[in-house]
N, C-alpha and C positions, 0 to 999 in steps of 0.2 A: 504494500500500500504506500503510495507516495503522498507527501504532504501537498495540500493545495497551495498555490502561489497567490499571494495578494498582489495587487498592482504595485509596481515600483518596489517590491521587496526582493532581496537577493536570494538566488538559489544557493544552496550550501556549497556547490562547486565554485561559486564566485567569492567565497569568503575565505580569508586567511586569519589565523589566530597567531598573534605575535605578542611579545612582551609589551607591557605598558611603558609609555615614554612621556616625558613632561609635556610634550605637545598635545597629548591626548586629554589633558586636564579638563578643558572646556566641554568636550563631548562626554567625558565620563561624569562630569558634574551634572550634565543634562540627564544622563542615564540614571544617576542617583536620585535626581528630582523625580523622574518617572516612577522609580521604585518606591520612593516615599509617598508620592501621591496615590499609588496603587494601595499601599498600606492604609492610607487615610480612608480610601474608599471601602476596603474590606472591613474596616473597623467602624466606619461611619463617624470618624473623629478627625476633624480638620486640624487639630493641634499636634497630631503625630509628626515628628520631625521638626517641630518649632516653626518659627517665622520664615526660615529659609530652608525649604525642603532639599536643596542640593548640598547644604553645608556638611551633612554627614560624611561626604567624601573626604573632607579634610581630616576628620577623626580617623577614618578608615586608613588613609594613606600614612598617618602618623603612628599607627598601631605597631609597637615593636615586634609583635609576633608575626607580622605579615611577612611571609617568606617570598612572595612573588605575586604579581598581578599580570593579567593578560587581557587583551582586547580582541574582539572580532572586528575585522575591517572588510568592507565591501565597497569596491570602486572608490577607494580613498576616504571613505567615511567610516567612523567607528560606530558600530551598531550593537556592540555587546561588551560586557565587562565581567571578569571573574577574578578570583584570587585564592591564595592558599595561606592559611595560618599554620604556623608550627606550634603544636601543642605538646611538644616533648615526646617524641616517639610515635606520635600520631598527627594526622593533619586534619584540617577543617576547611571546607570550601566556603568562601564568603567573599563577596556575594555572587549570585548568578543573575545578571540582568541583561535583557535584550530589549531594544527599543520596540515600541508597540507595532510599528509598521513592518518589523522583521520577525515577529514571533510566529511560531508554528512552522518554521523552516528548517529546524534542526540545528540552529546556531547555538542555542543553549547546550545542546548535547556535545557540539564541537568544543565549546569552552570547558565543559566538565571533563571531556576526554583529555584536554591539555593539563588540567589540574591532576587528574588521575596519573598521567604520565610522570609529572613532576613528583607527586607523592611516592610513587613506586621507586623513582630514581633516588629519592632520599631514604629509602628503606623503611618507610612508615609501616606499622603493623595494621593500622586502621585509617580510614578516611571518612570523616563525618560531614554531614550537611545538616543545617538546623533551620529550616523554614519556620515561620510562625505557624502555629496550629491552624489558624483560620485561612491560610493560603492553600486551599485545596488544589488549585491548579498546579502550583509548584510541587506539592506533595505527589501528585499523579505523575508529573514529568520526572521528578527525581526517582520515583519508584521505577518508571520505565527505563531510566538511565542506569539502573542496577542497584540503587540504594534500597535494599529490601530487608535489612536487619535493623531492628530497634537497638539503639546504642546502649551504653552502660547506664545512662541516667535519663530519666524523663522529667522534664520540668513540670511540677504541679504548683499551682498558685492558689492563693486565697486572697480575696479582696479584703483589705483592712481600711479602706476609705472609699468614698463614692467614686464610681467610674464615669468617664466621659462617654463610654460606649456600653452597650449591653452585650452579654455573652450569648452565643448561639448554642442550642442544645443538639445532642445527637451523636457525639463521639463515644465509641465503646472500645474498651481495651480490657482484656481478660474478664469479660462479662460485667465490667463496671462502667457506669455512665458518667460522662464528663461533659462539661460545657467547654466551648472554645471560642 
């Protein structure tokens, strides 16, 4: 089964994955903004990411555990971003973001493959990916890309203060019901 092409979206064969360079900053900041705005929409909370939804890229780039970052480029334009964090003997993929016009073309899978290659070359025993629980589309894509094992820890949370968003019902694990 082949993915359907959206108008003006790159075919996977037209995409290269390369290391992040300083000149990619503006495009990657736009990608980060898209990612933040998507999180705002899935939570129904316009305050996610603060006043500047692209600013999280600066924190990401400054994270000492960031072992590498890669971009997907099509016809000279950056259309995706991913990275690898070194968690001491294991790796973590963070983030995986593809611009809206290029989603559904296998670009995210190309980015993940690059991180997997790097994690293997570093001799990591595990490679984790941690989407937010409400990002069902990402969970499905990551599962399809081979992430099928629940890791060593599952984040369980309890509200201690009023939330700006409501939780959704319907997640089940080991026969237990959870909100997400």
